[in-house]
C-alpha positions in Angstrom: 28.3 -8.5 26.9 28.8 -12.2 27.3 29.2 -14.3 24.2 25.9 -16.2 24.7 23.8 -13.0 25.1 25.5 -11.5 22.1 24.7 -14.5 20.0 21.0 -14.5 21.1 20.7 -10.8 20.5 22.2 -11.1 17.0 20.0 -14.0 16.1 16.8 -12.1 17.1 17.8 -8.9 15.3 18.8 -10.8 12.2 15.6 -12.8 12.2 13.6 -9.6 12.6 15.3 -8.1 9.6 14.6 -11.2 7.6 10.9 -11.1 8.4 10.7 -7.4 7.7 12.3 -7.9 4.3 9.9 -10.7 3.5 6.9 -8.7 4.6 7.6 -5.5 2.7 10.5 -4.4 0.4 12.7 -1.9 2.1 12.1 1.5 0.6 13.2 5.0 1.5 10.2 7.2 2.4 11.5 10.1 4.5 8.4 12.2 3.7 4.9 10.7 3.5 2.5 11.6 0.7 -1.2 11.0 0.4 -0.7 10.2 -3.3 1.5 7.5 -4.8 4.1 8.9 -7.3 6.3 7.1 -9.7 9.0 8.3 -12.0 9.6 6.1 -15.0 12.5 6.7 -17.3 14.1 5.5 -20.5 17.9 5.5 -20.6 20.7 4.0 -22.6 23.8 4.9 -20.6 22.5 6.0 -17.2 22.0 9.8 -17.5 18.2 9.6 -17.2 18.5 7.2 -14.3 20.5 9.7 -12.3 18.2 12.5 -13.3 15.1 10.5 -12.2 16.7 9.7 -8.8 17.6 13.3 -8.2 14.2 14.5 -9.2 12.7 12.1 -6.7 15.1 13.5 -4.0 14.0 17.0 -4.9 10.4 15.8 -4.1 11.5 14.5 -0.7 11.9 11.0 -2.1 8.1 10.4 -2.3 8.3 9.0 -5.8 9.4 5.5 -6.7 11.8 5.3 -9.6 11.5 2.7 -12.4 13.5 1.9 -15.5 11.2 1.3 -18.4 13.2 -1.8 -19.4 11.8 -3.5 -16.2 8.3 -3.1 -17.7 7.0 -2.0 -14.3 3.3 -2.2 -13.3 2.4 1.4 -12.7 -1.4 0.9 -12.2 -1.3 1.4 -8.4 0.3 4.8 -8.7 -1.8 8.0 -8.7 0.6 10.2 -10.6 3.5 9.7 -13.1 6.6 11.6 -14.1 8.1 10.4 -17.4 11.7 11.0 -18.6 13.7 9.9 -21.6 17.1 10.2 -23.1 17.1 11.1 -26.8 18.8 8.9 -29.3 19.2 10.3 -32.8 16.0 12.4 -32.3 13.9 9.6 -30.8 12.7 8.7 -27.3 14.2 5.6 -25.7 12.5 2.5 -27.3 11.7 0.6 -24.1 9.9 3.7 -22.7 8.1 4.3 -26.0 6.9 0.6 -25.9 5.8 0.9 -22.2 3.8 4.0 -22.9 2.1 2.6 -26.1 1.2 -0.6 -24.2 -0.4 1.4 -21.3 -1.7 4.4 -23.2 -4.9 5.0 -21.1 -2.9 4.8 -17.9 -0.3 7.3 -19.0 -2.8 9.7 -20.5 -4.6 10.0 -17.2 -1.7 10.0 -14.8 1.3 11.9 -16.4 1.9 15.2 -14.6 5.4 16.0 -15.7 7.9 15.1 -18.4 11.6 15.6 -18.8 14.3 14.8 -21.3 18.1 14.5 -21.0 19.9 15.2 -24.2 23.0 16.9 -25.5 20.7 19.7 -26.9 19.9 20.9 -23.4 17.6 23.9 -23.4 17.4 24.6 -27.1 14.3 24.6 -29.4 15.1 21.1 -30.4 14.9 20.0 -26.7 11.5 21.7 -26.5 10.4 19.6 -29.5 11.5 16.4 -27.8 9.5 17.4 -24.7 6.4 18.1 -26.8 6.9 14.7 -28.6 7.1 12.9 -25.2 4.0 14.6 -23.9 2.2 13.8 -27.2 3.3 10.1 -26.9 1.8 10.0 -23.4 -1.4 11.7 -24.7 -1.1 14.1 -21.7 -0.8 17.7 -20.9 1.9 17.8 -18.2 1.9 20.7 -15.8 5.8 20.7 -15.8 8.1 20.0 -18.7 11.9 20.3 -18.5 15.0 19.4 -20.5 18.5 18.9 -19.2 21.8 18.8 -21.0 23.3 15.3 -21.1 26.7 13.6 -20.9 28.9 11.2 -22.8 31.2 8.6 -21.3 33.0 7.2 -24.3 33.9 3.9 -22.5 30.2 3.1 -22.0 29.2 3.6 -25.7 28.4 0.6 -27.9 30.7 0.3 -30.9 27.9 1.5 -33.2 27.2 4.6 -31.0 30.9 5.3 -30.7 31.3 5.3 -34.4 28.3 7.5 -35.1 29.3 10.1 -32.5 32.9 10.0 -33.7 31.7 10.8 -37.2 29.3 13.5 -35.9 32.0 15.4 -34.1 34.5 14.9 -37.0 32.0 16.5 -39.4 31.7 19.5 -37.1 35.5 19.8 -36.6 35.0 19.3 -32.9 36.9 17.1 -30.5 35.1 13.9 -29.5 35.6 13.9 -25.7 33.8 12.8 -22.6 31.6 15.5 -21.1 29.1 15.8 -18.3 26.6 18.7 -18.3 23.9 17.0 -16.3 23.7 18.9 -12.9 22.2 17.3 -9.8 21.1 20.8 -8.6 18.9 21.4 -11.6 17.2 18.0 -11.2 16.6 18.7 -7.5 15.0 22.0 -8.5 12.7 20.3 -10.9 11.6 17.9 -8.1 11.0 20.9 -5.8 9.0 22.6 -8.6 6.8 19.5 -9.0 6.4 19.2 -5.3 5.3 22.9 -5.1 2.9 22.8 -8.0 1.4 19.4 -7.7 1.9 18.0 -4.2 1.7 21.0 -1.9 -1.1 23.3 -3.3 
């Protein structure tokens, strides 16, 4: 290809991409859905973000994923999935605020809830799920808890100190761990897809 033709082709292609980007944000929709789904999560150190993305992947990526700290406008979505990390027995504060400020929207649209916490599948995790559903004033069809992870280098000084004391009292080593499994999150997405999207 001659230099002049290459320059013209590159200019046209680049301009087209610029126009596409201005017209509509680039999103990944490999599978169409007649309903608009969103997953909104509250996270402190990223575990819930990863879980939310993997759940969307398990649904065929039909759900947009939002961090509650962004204060997203969820009014255009038909159905919501809500997930939170648990911090000292509480739901993530930005998510709690978002739900309380949009109570009627969440009560009508929430179809599934999940939590990521060190407690994993215990009775305590069940209580966290029930608290999240109650906060949303919803009766989700699907509820699931996942065990969490700790990366010590990401912890705030206050959280580091609290966790260090927590493990010391239990005579356990305070170490990094990662019990959050992508496969389990994908399975939840598939379950939601089966129960709620493909009747």
